[in-house]
Residue frames relative to the residue before (quaternion, step in Angstrom):
aa qw qx qy qz dx dy dz
M 1.0000 0.0000 0.0000 0.0000 0.00 0.00 0.00
F 0.6217 0.5562 -0.3528 0.4238 3.59 1.01 -0.72
V 0.6432 0.5142 -0.3230 0.4665 3.54 0.98 -0.85
I 0.6430 0.5240 -0.3262 0.4535 3.58 0.97 -0.84
R 0.6699 0.5014 -0.3086 0.4523 3.57 0.85 -0.93
V 0.6244 0.5249 -0.3394 0.4683 3.59 0.99 -0.74
S 0.6279 0.5397 -0.3352 0.4496 3.58 1.01 -0.78
F 0.6455 0.5092 -0.3228 0.4688 3.59 0.92 -0.87
I 0.6780 0.4910 -0.2973 0.4592 3.56 0.87 -0.94
F 0.5625 0.5916 -0.3822 0.4330 3.60 1.13 -0.59
F 0.6890 0.4526 -0.2782 0.4929 3.57 0.89 -0.92
F 0.5849 0.5677 -0.3674 0.4478 3.57 1.10 -0.65
F 0.6569 0.5002 -0.3039 0.4753 3.57 0.91 -0.91
L 0.6574 0.5501 -0.3129 0.4091 3.56 0.92 -0.95
F 0.8126 0.3042 -0.1297 0.4799 3.56 0.82 -0.99
I 0.8251 0.3448 -0.0992 0.4364 3.54 0.90 -0.98
L 0.6797 0.6023 -0.3169 0.2737 3.53 0.70 -1.12
P 0.5851 0.5970 -0.4214 0.3517 3.70 0.83 -0.68
S 0.6903 0.4560 -0.2962 0.4773 3.61 0.84 -0.88
T 0.6146 0.5539 -0.3456 0.4428 3.58 1.09 -0.65
V 0.6489 0.5213 -0.3180 0.4539 3.55 0.96 -0.91
F 0.6945 0.4775 -0.2895 0.4537 3.56 0.86 -0.94
S 0.5921 0.5865 -0.3756 0.4055 3.61 1.10 -0.53
F 0.6918 0.4550 -0.2752 0.4885 3.58 1.21 -0.42
T 0.4626 0.6995 -0.4481 0.3097 3.59 1.23 -0.22
G 0.8274 0.2233 -0.1815 0.4823 3.55 -0.90 0.96
L 0.5662 0.5927 -0.3992 0.4107 3.60 1.23 -0.11
E 0.3055 -0.7352 0.5774 0.1809 3.53 -1.05 0.80
M 0.2943 0.7430 -0.5635 0.2092 3.60 -0.49 1.13
G 0.5585 -0.6096 0.4483 0.3398 3.53 -1.20 0.55
K 0.6912 -0.4999 0.3303 0.4041 3.55 -1.26 0.38
E 0.6761 0.4925 -0.3021 0.4572 3.58 0.89 -0.92
E 0.6499 0.5120 -0.3103 0.4682 3.56 1.01 -0.86
E 0.6473 0.5220 -0.3145 0.4579 3.56 1.00 -0.85
E 0.6591 0.5046 -0.3125 0.4618 3.59 0.95 -0.88
E 0.6328 0.5316 -0.3313 0.4552 3.58 1.05 -0.75
E 0.6641 0.5017 -0.3041 0.4634 3.58 0.96 -0.87
I 0.6506 0.5017 -0.3157 0.4747 3.57 0.97 -0.85
G 0.6145 0.5622 -0.3391 0.4374 3.57 1.05 -0.76
K 0.6435 0.5085 -0.3165 0.4765 3.56 1.05 -0.79
E 0.6660 0.5157 -0.2991 0.4484 3.57 1.01 -0.82
L 0.6149 0.5653 -0.3449 0.4282 3.59 1.20 -0.40
F 0.2981 -0.7994 0.4821 0.1992 3.60 1.29 -0.06
P 0.0137 0.8490 -0.5280 0.0152 3.62 0.65 1.03
D 0.5850 0.5887 -0.3800 0.4084 3.59 1.15 -0.51
I 0.7289 0.3778 -0.2256 0.5245 3.59 1.15 -0.58
L 0.7497 0.4241 -0.2268 0.4545 3.55 0.76 -1.07
R 0.7460 0.3164 -0.2089 0.5474 3.59 1.23 -0.24
E 0.7795 0.3737 -0.2293 0.4474 3.59 0.28 -1.25
E 0.7180 0.4368 -0.2698 0.4700 3.58 0.72 -1.03
A 0.6436 0.5360 -0.3274 0.4374 3.57 0.96 -0.84
V 0.6674 0.4833 -0.3001 0.4805 3.59 0.90 -0.90
S 0.6227 0.5422 -0.3343 0.4545 3.57 1.04 -0.78
R 0.6669 0.4985 -0.2983 0.4666 3.58 0.98 -0.83
L 0.6208 0.5282 -0.3434 0.4666 3.57 1.03 -0.70
N 0.6579 0.4934 -0.3047 0.4805 3.56 0.98 -0.82
E 0.6345 0.5333 -0.3292 0.4524 3.58 1.03 -0.77
L 0.6615 0.4826 -0.3021 0.4882 3.59 0.95 -0.83
G 0.6233 0.5663 -0.3286 0.4276 3.55 1.11 -0.68
E 0.6537 0.4908 -0.3072 0.4872 3.57 1.26 -0.32
V 0.5958 0.5596 -0.3636 0.4468 3.60 1.26 -0.23
S 0.2346 0.7940 -0.5025 0.2489 3.55 0.01 1.34
D 0.4406 -0.6757 0.5278 0.2660 3.54 -1.23 0.55
A 0.7268 0.3872 -0.2198 0.5230 3.58 1.27 -0.20
D 0.4119 -0.6698 0.5561 0.2692 3.52 -1.25 0.48
G 0.8086 0.2963 -0.2070 0.4642 3.57 -0.89 0.88
H 0.7945 0.0509 -0.0690 0.6011 3.60 1.21 -0.21
L 0.5344 -0.6340 0.4627 0.3137 3.57 -1.27 0.42
E 0.1801 0.7533 -0.6109 0.1641 3.55 -0.76 1.11
R 0.1374 0.7834 -0.5854 0.1572 3.57 -0.58 1.19
T 0.0266 -0.8433 0.5352 -0.0408 3.57 -0.15 1.28
F 0.7669 -0.4120 0.2560 0.4202 3.54 -1.35 0.30
M 0.8718 -0.0435 -0.0260 0.4872 3.56 -0.79 1.17
S 0.3519 0.7105 -0.5236 0.3116 3.58 1.10 0.65
P 0.6933 -0.4502 0.3304 0.4554 3.62 -1.19 0.17
A 0.6668 0.4953 -0.3077 0.4640 3.58 0.94 -0.83
S 0.6364 0.5356 -0.3412 0.4379 3.59 0.99 -0.75
K 0.6417 0.5189 -0.3294 0.4588 3.59 1.05 -0.70
I 0.6106 0.5206 -0.3427 0.4887 3.58 1.11 -0.63
A 0.6563 0.5156 -0.3022 0.4605 3.58 0.97 -0.90
I 0.6134 0.5515 -0.3410 0.4508 3.59 1.02 -0.79
N 0.6897 0.4742 -0.2832 0.4682 3.58 0.83 -0.97
L 0.6428 0.5372 -0.3175 0.4443 3.57 1.02 -0.82
V 0.6886 0.4704 -0.2795 0.4758 3.58 0.85 -0.99
Q 0.6305 0.5300 -0.3421 0.4522 3.59 0.98 -0.75
S 0.6445 0.5092 -0.3264 0.4678 3.61 1.02 -0.73
W 0.6371 0.5150 -0.3310 0.4684 3.60 1.05 -0.69
M 0.6282 0.5287 -0.3297 0.4660 3.56 1.04 -0.76
E 0.6548 0.4996 -0.3095 0.4753 3.59 0.97 -0.84
D 0.6143 0.5499 -0.3286 0.4607 3.57 1.09 -0.73
A 0.6855 0.4664 -0.2683 0.4905 3.57 1.17 -0.63
G 0.5792 -0.6220 0.3626 0.3822 3.58 1.27 0.12
L 0.4917 0.6782 -0.4186 0.3509 3.58 1.23 0.33
R 0.4323 -0.6334 0.5691 0.2968 3.54 -1.25 0.53
T 0.1106 -0.8556 0.5057 0.0010 3.59 -0.57 1.13
W 0.1011 0.7575 -0.6444 0.0274 3.50 -1.34 0.41
V 0.3011 -0.7056 0.6079 0.2048 3.55 -1.33 0.37
D 0.3123 -0.7896 0.4989 0.1738 3.58 -0.61 1.11
Q 0.7461 -0.4657 0.2816 0.3836 3.54 -1.35 0.09
M 0.6779 0.4034 -0.3132 0.5288 3.60 1.27 0.11
G 0.6002 -0.6012 0.3463 0.3980 3.57 1.26 0.25
N 0.4224 0.6737 -0.4892 0.3582 3.60 1.23 0.30
V 0.2829 -0.7563 0.5672 0.1619 3.59 -0.96 0.89
H 0.1140 -0.8075 0.5783 0.0249 3.57 -0.80 1.07
G 0.0001 0.7573 -0.6529 -0.0142 3.55 -1.18 0.70
R 0.0273 -0.8490 0.5245 -0.0579 3.57 -0.51 1.16
A 0.1352 -0.7276 0.6674 0.0835 3.50 -1.17 0.82
D 0.3500 -0.7903 0.4656 0.1900 3.59 -0.51 1.17
G 0.3015 -0.7725 0.5108 0.2269 3.58 1.12 -0.52
M 0.7770 -0.3539 0.2509 0.4561 3.56 -1.21 -0.54
N 0.7890 0.1745 -0.0908 0.5821 3.59 1.19 -0.46
S 0.2457 -0.8195 0.5037 0.1198 3.57 -0.06 1.29
H 0.6837 0.4886 -0.2804 0.4640 3.59 1.21 -0.41
A 0.4924 0.6523 -0.4386 0.3739 3.59 1.24 -0.03
E 0.6370 -0.4966 0.4065 0.4271 3.56 -1.29 0.29
A 0.3453 -0.7809 0.4944 0.1632 3.56 -0.88 0.97
L 0.3561 -0.6656 0.6084 0.2449 3.51 -1.27 0.60
L 0.1749 -0.7840 0.5902 0.0802 3.58 -0.72 1.08
I 0.0210 -0.7771 0.6287 -0.0183 3.55 -1.02 0.89
G 0.3715 0.7565 -0.4950 0.2113 3.59 -0.92 0.66
S 0.1328 -0.7395 0.6470 0.1296 3.47 -1.41 -0.34
H 0.6247 -0.5856 0.3835 0.3460 3.58 -1.24 -0.17
L 0.4238 -0.7130 0.5159 0.2142 3.52 -1.22 0.70
D 0.6357 0.5326 -0.3450 0.4395 3.59 1.10 -0.55
T 0.2623 -0.7722 0.5617 0.1392 3.57 -1.25 0.34
V 0.5095 -0.5441 0.5383 0.3934 3.50 -1.37 0.03
I 0.6107 -0.5077 0.4264 0.4329 3.57 -1.28 -0.09
D 0.8143 0.0601 -0.1268 0.5633 3.58 -0.82 1.08
A 0.1614 0.8444 -0.4863 0.1564 3.53 0.85 1.08
G 0.4754 -0.5971 0.5500 0.3392 3.50 -1.41 0.11
I 0.5672 -0.6500 0.3865 0.3263 3.59 -1.07 0.65
F 0.6725 0.5132 -0.3046 0.4377 3.62 1.18 -0.35
D 0.5529 0.6378 -0.3841 0.3742 3.59 1.22 -0.40
G 0.8019 0.1484 -0.1565 0.5571 3.56 -0.15 1.33
P 0.7497 0.4087 -0.2455 0.4589 3.63 0.43 -1.15
L 0.5468 0.6175 -0.4104 0.3889 3.62 1.09 -0.56
G 0.7004 0.4769 -0.2750 0.4543 3.60 0.86 -0.94
I 0.6381 0.5128 -0.3207 0.4764 3.58 1.15 -0.60
V 0.7033 0.4773 -0.2667 0.4544 3.56 0.78 -1.07
C 0.6003 0.5628 -0.3601 0.4395 3.61 1.00 -0.75
A 0.7016 0.4809 -0.2707 0.4507 3.55 0.80 -1.05
V 0.6642 0.5005 -0.3054 0.4638 3.58 0.89 -0.93
S 0.6476 0.5254 -0.3205 0.4494 3.60 0.97 -0.85
A 0.6568 0.5124 -0.3132 0.4560 3.59 0.93 -0.87
L 0.6837 0.4747 -0.2889 0.4730 3.58 0.94 -0.87
K 0.5925 0.5576 -0.3645 0.4529 3.59 1.12 -0.57
V 0.6295 0.5196 -0.3313 0.4732 3.58 1.03 -0.77
L 0.6272 0.5266 -0.3371 0.4645 3.59 1.00 -0.76
K 0.6302 0.5300 -0.3287 0.4626 3.56 1.03 -0.80
I 0.6606 0.5134 -0.3024 0.4566 3.58 0.89 -0.95
R 0.7162 0.4377 -0.2450 0.4853 3.57 1.01 -0.81
G 0.4861 -0.6963 0.4104 0.3324 3.58 1.31 0.02
K 0.5711 0.6225 -0.3564 0.3992 3.56 1.20 0.44
L 0.3980 0.7363 -0.4764 0.2693 3.60 1.22 0.10
G 0.6943 0.4651 -0.2688 0.4790 3.55 1.11 -0.65
N 0.6198 0.5693 -0.3355 0.4233 3.58 1.28 -0.12
L 0.4026 0.7161 -0.4799 0.3081 3.59 1.24 0.07
K 0.4719 -0.7042 0.4581 0.2676 3.58 -0.91 0.92
R 0.7807 0.1130 -0.0646 0.6112 3.55 1.23 -0.40
P 0.6189 -0.5350 0.3987 0.4144 3.61 -1.16 0.34
V 0.1385 -0.7441 0.6468 0.0937 3.53 -1.20 0.66
E 0.0478 -0.8144 0.5779 -0.0233 3.56 -0.72 1.09
V 0.2122 -0.7559 0.6104 0.1045 3.54 -0.84 1.06
I 0.0623 -0.7978 0.5996 0.0103 3.57 -0.88 0.96
A 0.1594 -0.7396 0.6480 0.0873 3.53 -0.95 1.00
F 0.2565 -0.8145 0.5039 0.1297 3.56 -0.19 1.31
S 0.5028 -0.7007 0.4342 0.2603 3.55 -0.93 0.98
D 0.8163 0.0235 0.0171 0.5768 3.60 1.05 -0.63
E 0.0377 0.7604 -0.6477 0.0303 3.51 -0.99 0.98
E 0.6964 0.5339 -0.2712 0.3955 3.53 0.91 -1.02
G 0.2825 -0.7997 0.4912 0.1986 3.60 1.08 -0.63
V 0.2706 0.8015 -0.5012 0.1819 3.59 1.16 0.48
R 0.7308 0.4480 -0.2624 0.4431 3.58 0.75 -1.02
F 0.8185 0.2500 -0.1066 0.5062 3.59 0.78 -1.02
Q 0.3884 -0.7530 0.4594 0.2668 3.58 1.30 0.19
S 0.6198 0.4568 -0.3566 0.5292 3.54 1.07 0.85
T 0.2862 -0.8281 0.4598 0.1447 3.56 -0.15 1.31
F 0.8421 0.2746 -0.1813 0.4273 3.53 -1.42 0.30
L 0.1646 0.8049 -0.5528 0.1393 3.61 0.96 0.73
G 0.6950 0.4895 -0.2824 0.4445 3.59 0.92 -0.87
S 0.7472 0.4008 -0.2291 0.4780 3.58 0.69 -1.06
A 0.6080 0.5663 -0.3614 0.4232 3.61 1.06 -0.64
A 0.6203 0.5332 -0.3460 0.4597 3.58 1.09 -0.66
I 0.6806 0.4837 -0.2875 0.4692 3.59 0.96 -0.84
S 0.7106 0.4330 -0.2615 0.4891 3.59 0.99 -0.77
G 0.4099 -0.7395 0.4492 0.2887 3.57 1.25 -0.30
T 0.4585 0.7100 -0.4255 0.3235 3.57 1.19 0.48
R 0.7263 0.3418 -0.2347 0.5482 3.59 1.25 0.00
P 0.4465 -0.7103 0.4696 0.2750 3.63 -0.81 0.93
A 0.6778 -0.5044 0.3555 0.3997 3.56 -1.30 0.29
S 0.5117 0.6429 -0.4190 0.3864 3.59 1.23 -0.26
A 0.4750 0.6643 -0.4358 0.3783 3.60 1.28 -0.20
L 0.5776 0.6008 -0.3685 0.4119 3.57 1.17 -0.51
L 0.6969 0.4829 -0.2610 0.4615 3.58 1.19 -0.52
I 0.4312 0.6797 -0.4761 0.3541 3.60 1.26 0.06
S 0.1872 -0.8114 0.5479 0.0795 3.60 -0.88 0.92
D 0.4435 -0.6645 0.5300 0.2844 3.55 -1.25 0.50
K 0.7592 -0.3938 0.2532 0.4521 3.60 -1.25 -0.08
S 0.6821 0.4702 -0.2832 0.4833 3.58 1.22 -0.42
G 0.5683 -0.6190 0.3696 0.3965 3.57 1.29 0.02
V 0.4904 0.6390 -0.4371 0.4001 3.58 1.29 0.13
T 0.3055 -0.7749 0.5265 0.1702 3.60 -0.78 0.99
V 0.6641 -0.4646 0.3969 0.4307 3.54 -1.33 0.25
Q 0.6405 0.5342 -0.3147 0.4532 3.56 1.00 -0.85
D 0.6303 0.5433 -0.3262 0.4486 3.58 0.98 -0.86
V 0.7252 0.4493 -0.2642 0.4500 3.56 0.73 -1.05
L 0.6122 0.5313 -0.3541 0.4663 3.60 1.11 -0.57
K 0.6616 0.4978 -0.3085 0.4683 3.59 0.94 -0.86
E 0.6106 0.5524 -0.3438 0.4515 3.59 1.07 -0.71
N 0.7401 0.3693 -0.2018 0.5245 3.56 1.19 -0.56
S 0.6072 -0.6407 0.3101 0.3529 3.56 1.22 0.74
F 0.4557 0.6252 -0.4959 0.3944 3.58 1.08 0.69
D 0.6138 -0.5783 0.3878 0.3720 3.59 -1.14 0.58
A 0.0505 -0.8544 0.5111 0.0791 3.56 0.99 -0.94
T 0.4177 0.6663 -0.5028 0.3588 3.56 0.97 0.90
E 0.6546 -0.4991 0.3823 0.4198 3.56 -1.26 0.34
E 0.6484 0.5334 -0.3170 0.4411 3.57 0.98 -0.86
S 0.6884 0.4746 -0.2917 0.4645 3.60 0.86 -0.95
Y 0.6210 0.5409 -0.3379 0.4556 3.58 1.10 -0.66
L 0.7025 0.4750 -0.2779 0.4512 3.58 0.80 -0.99
Q 0.6198 0.5611 -0.3409 0.4298 3.60 1.15 -0.56
L 0.5553 0.6272 -0.3866 0.3857 3.58 1.23 -0.27
K 0.5503 0.6440 -0.3969 0.3535 3.60 1.14 -0.54
Y 0.3395 -0.7272 0.5650 0.1915 3.56 -0.94 0.97
D 0.4727 -0.6271 0.5386 0.3054 3.55 -1.11 0.73
P 0.4696 -0.6957 0.4557 0.2965 3.64 -0.61 1.03
Q 0.6316 0.5512 -0.3329 0.4319 3.58 1.11 -0.63
S 0.6568 0.5134 -0.3102 0.4571 3.59 1.25 -0.32
V 0.6751 0.4810 -0.2733 0.4880 3.57 1.31 -0.16
W 0.3102 -0.7629 0.5446 0.1584 3.57 -0.77 1.09
G 0.7582 -0.2546 0.1975 0.5667 3.58 1.03 -0.80
Y 0.2758 -0.7412 0.5884 0.1685 3.54 -1.34 0.10
I 0.0598 -0.7806 0.6222 0.0057 3.56 -1.01 0.92
E 0.0302 0.7910 -0.6109 0.0148 3.56 -1.03 0.76
V 0.2182 -0.7299 0.6335 0.1354 3.54 -0.89 0.99
H 0.0461 0.8111 -0.5784 0.0737 3.57 -0.79 0.99
I 0.5003 -0.6253 0.5056 0.3212 3.52 -1.07 0.74
E 0.4531 -0.6610 0.5046 0.3213 3.60 -0.96 0.71
Q 0.2487 -0.7916 0.5459 0.1164 3.56 -0.74 1.09
G 0.6876 0.3877 -0.2872 0.5426 3.52 0.93 0.93
P 0.5988 -0.6242 0.3957 0.3086 3.58 -1.30 0.13
V 0.4144 0.7716 -0.4403 0.1974 3.61 1.24 -0.11
L 0.6922 0.4739 -0.3023 0.4526 3.61 0.71 -1.01
E 0.6586 0.5081 -0.3132 0.4582 3.57 0.91 -0.88
S 0.6615 0.5303 -0.3172 0.4249 3.57 0.96 -0.83
V 0.7426 0.3594 -0.2190 0.5210 3.60 1.14 -0.58
G 0.5392 -0.6839 0.3679 0.3260 3.56 1.31 0.23
L 0.5137 0.6277 -0.4317 0.3947 3.59 1.10 0.63
P 0.3687 -0.7537 0.4978 0.2195 3.63 -0.88 0.88
L 0.8046 0.1480 -0.0229 0.5746 3.57 1.18 -0.55
G 0.0581 -0.7960 0.6019 0.0264 3.55 -1.09 0.72
V 0.3500 -0.7019 0.5767 0.2285 3.56 -1.22 0.54
V 0.3667 -0.7570 0.5047 0.1942 3.56 -0.69 1.12
K 0.1802 -0.7861 0.5851 0.0851 3.56 -0.85 1.01
G 0.7971 -0.0332 0.0291 0.6022 3.57 1.21 -0.39
I 0.2627 -0.7608 0.5711 0.1615 3.55 -1.20 0.43
A 0.6245 -0.5552 0.3973 0.3793 3.54 -1.26 0.35
G 0.2378 -0.7303 0.6227 0.1497 3.53 -0.99 0.90
Q 0.1829 -0.8512 0.4901 0.0433 3.54 -0.51 1.20
T 0.0914 -0.7443 0.6587 0.0616 3.51 -1.15 0.79
R 0.1403 -0.7932 0.5889 0.0659 3.58 -0.81 0.99
L 0.1124 -0.7995 0.5897 0.0183 3.53 -0.83 1.05
K 0.2011 -0.7299 0.6372 0.1443 3.56 -1.10 0.72
V 0.0657 -0.8340 0.5466 -0.0360 3.54 -0.39 1.29
T 0.0639 -0.7737 0.6295 0.0302 3.57 -0.97 0.90
V 0.1218 -0.7713 0.6225 0.0527 3.57 -0.81 1.03
R 0.1471 -0.8150 0.5584 0.0478 3.58 -0.64 1.12
G 0.0340 -0.7928 0.6086 -0.0032 3.54 -1.08 0.79
S 0.6041 -0.5302 0.4356 0.4053 3.55 -1.12 -0.71
Q 0.3237 -0.7676 0.5275 0.1664 3.55 -0.53 1.22
G 0.1576 0.8000 -0.5641 0.1303 3.58 -0.98 0.82
H 0.6420 -0.5176 0.3970 0.4030 3.54 -1.34 0.12
A 0.4841 -0.7091 0.4366 0.2688 3.56 -0.84 1.01
G 0.7260 0.4633 -0.2514 0.4417 3.59 1.11 -0.57
T 0.7805 0.3799 -0.1769 0.4638 3.58 1.13 -0.46
V 0.6301 0.5098 -0.3547 0.4661 3.61 1.18 -0.25
P 0.4107 -0.7279 0.4895 0.2488 3.65 -0.56 1.11
M 0.6169 -0.5716 0.3946 0.3702 3.57 -1.10 0.64
S 0.6602 0.5339 -0.3095 0.4281 3.56 1.03 -0.81
M 0.7315 0.4076 -0.2322 0.4949 3.59 1.19 -0.41
R 0.5141 0.6690 -0.4084 0.3484 3.57 1.23 0.08
Q 0.0967 -0.7203 0.6813 0.0873 3.48 -1.36 0.55
D 0.0226 0.8580 -0.5067 0.0816 3.52 0.46 1.31
P 0.3115 -0.7860 0.5001 0.1871 3.63 -0.40 1.14
M 0.5858 0.5868 -0.3822 0.4081 3.60 1.15 -0.46
T 0.6710 0.4663 -0.3009 0.4918 3.58 0.96 -0.80
A 0.6140 0.5320 -0.3478 0.4679 3.58 1.10 -0.65
A 0.6400 0.5166 -0.3199 0.4702 3.57 1.03 -0.81
A 0.6280 0.5324 -0.3358 0.4576 3.58 1.03 -0.77
E 0.6483 0.5066 -0.3190 0.4704 3.59 0.97 -0.80
L 0.6386 0.5251 -0.3256 0.4588 3.59 1.01 -0.77
I 0.6404 0.5284 -0.3212 0.4556 3.57 1.02 -0.82
V 0.6592 0.4929 -0.3044 0.4794 3.58 0.96 -0.85
L 0.6314 0.5294 -0.3270 0.4627 3.59 1.03 -0.80
L 0.6473 0.5198 -0.3126 0.4617 3.56 0.97 -0.86
E 0.6340 0.5281 -0.3139 0.4697 3.57 1.01 -0.86
T 0.6672 0.5017 -0.2941 0.4655 3.57 0.93 -0.89
M 0.6521 0.5301 -0.3097 0.4448 3.56 0.97 -0.87
C 0.7042 0.4610 -0.2761 0.4640 3.59 0.93 -0.87
K 0.6510 0.4930 -0.3198 0.4804 3.59 1.15 -0.52
N 0.8004 0.1587 -0.0547 0.5755 3.58 1.09 -0.73
P 0.0396 -0.8563 0.5145 0.0227 3.62 0.62 1.08
A 0.5779 0.6062 -0.3841 0.3886 3.60 1.12 -0.57
D 0.6431 0.5352 -0.3225 0.4427 3.57 1.15 -0.57
F 0.7519 0.3772 -0.1983 0.5031 3.57 1.25 -0.30
T 0.5083 0.6386 -0.4302 0.3858 3.58 1.26 0.16
S 0.6581 -0.5161 0.3760 0.3990 3.53 -1.32 0.21
Y 0.7589 -0.4332 0.2474 0.4186 3.55 -1.30 0.21
D 0.7163 0.4349 -0.2677 0.4754 3.63 1.10 -0.58
K 0.5310 -0.6708 0.3798 0.3520 3.57 1.30 0.45
H 0.5960 0.5086 -0.3925 0.4818 3.55 1.11 0.71
C 0.1344 -0.7738 0.6158 0.0633 3.54 -1.17 0.67
N 0.8173 -0.1825 0.0649 0.5426 3.58 -0.26 1.30
G 0.7657 -0.3878 0.1913 0.4762 3.56 0.95 0.89
F 0.6469 0.4949 -0.3255 0.4802 3.60 1.25 -0.14
A 0.4499 -0.6741 0.5143 0.2805 3.55 -0.94 0.87
A 0.5929 -0.6078 0.3972 0.3484 3.57 -1.02 0.81
E 0.6544 0.5248 -0.3350 0.4290 3.59 0.98 -0.79
S 0.6421 0.5147 -0.3386 0.4563 3.62 1.04 -0.66
L 0.6400 0.5228 -0.3247 0.4601 3.57 1.06 -0.67
A 0.6010 0.6172 -0.3567 0.3614 3.57 1.03 -0.79
G 0.7660 0.3712 -0.2101 0.4809 3.59 0.98 -0.72
S 0.7712 0.3824 -0.1856 0.4739 3.59 1.21 -0.23
L 0.6051 0.5792 -0.3647 0.4068 3.60 1.15 -0.44
V 0.0284 0.7872 -0.6141 0.0480 3.56 -0.85 1.02
C 0.0409 -0.7889 0.6127 0.0221 3.56 -1.19 0.50
T 0.0620 -0.8075 0.5863 -0.0192 3.55 -1.06 0.76
V 0.1222 -0.7105 0.6834 0.1150 3.54 -1.16 0.71
G 0.0914 -0.8603 0.5015 0.0079 3.55 -0.17 1.28
E 0.7948 0.1531 -0.0741 0.5826 3.57 1.20 -0.22
I 0.0801 0.7825 -0.6141 0.0638 3.57 -1.02 0.81
S 0.0055 0.7905 -0.6121 0.0216 3.56 -1.04 0.76
S 0.2040 -0.7732 0.5865 0.1287 3.56 -1.24 0.40
W 0.2557 -0.7390 0.6023 0.1604 3.53 -1.32 0.42
P 0.5578 -0.2071 -0.8031 0.0314 1.57 -1.75 1.81
G 0.5222 -0.6832 0.4032 0.3130 3.61 1.19 0.13
A 0.5043 0.6138 -0.4476 0.4106 3.57 0.96 0.87
S 0.5631 -0.6528 0.3950 0.3173 3.57 -1.01 0.83
N 0.7461 0.3757 -0.2253 0.5014 3.62 1.11 -0.49
V 0.6443 0.4754 -0.3300 0.4999 3.58 1.21 0.47
I 0.4010 -0.6631 0.5760 0.2601 3.55 -0.97 0.92
P 0.4670 -0.7062 0.4369 0.3039 3.64 -0.60 1.01
G 0.4116 -0.6807 0.5481 0.2585 3.50 -1.24 0.57
Q 0.7918 -0.0553 0.0206 0.6079 3.54 1.22 -0.52
A 0.2124 -0.7430 0.6213 0.1296 3.52 -1.28 0.50
N 0.1694 -0.8070 0.5639 0.0466 3.55 -0.93 0.93
N 0.1284 -0.7077 0.6882 0.0952 3.49 -1.20 0.80
P 0.2450 -0.8267 0.4802 0.1609 3.62 0.15 1.21
N 0.8091 0.0432 -0.0077 0.5861 3.58 1.03 -0.70
L 0.0169 0.7978 -0.5977 0.0773 3.52 -0.62 1.16
P 0.1147 -0.8329 0.5381 0.0600 3.62 0.12 1.24
I 0.0493 -0.7736 0.6316 0.0140 3.55 -1.01 0.87
């Protein structure tokens, strides 16, 4: 909760606090009285109570019973889209949902043609997700802008501020991350519409089912002109133990993980588990296990696997040692029976 509260206050400082500080200049008041007045100006009913309530409310919007799961254009995601859009409207923002299901809320400020500050995060989740992963960055921004509206200062912004709730970052359904933000940044071609999920349903199919155009033209029109964007800010819960381990409530991100996903299939010789001698087996499952252990070793000790000059594709071995991570999050075998030596083992997604 402390980290969350600090995040809210961060946005408060960004948008609101300068005028608040100056309002106290020259006033004679005791320390306790001053702290009480500043506390009122922090709008805890919105930046804390309401914001936390909204995070909990979104945490209940799930496609699964017993855990949080909300994937691209699923029934739960459509409920979340409507919910977030209503919160944006409550904050006085002009709203719309684009052709990839991204939810936008914009305050034009004093100059609607100036470069815009973009703020946001993602609405989709991983399987069995935490309630702060993604929604924290959306709710923080909306809450801060709502306070500006209440104080009558939403129209005094020097440049437009736009909150975006991205429809897909995790890539759970289509195994292709950043579908929502990649369309806006223009970093993914229109062929992304043809990516299919495990059932053979394409991104284009699911968009059309939800009354979006899902054409190449409509997709390409989503790209923002870089000249129209002043900057981007995202508050995000730390998805690891580092800050807590060093006793820090807040950190400034200097870089993010660049991810490569590999689909690996190891093939062997299928046979009966009771009659094929160990010396004659070609078991792809044990080979896959060895590969997983090798991958773990390589990421923990990259210096042992770099070239002779201690560099790996231009990166120094020491820099890789503290930042390289690898995960095998899913594995399956065929035919998947306890009395059959598998014919093949699959790692459908192997992020590095």
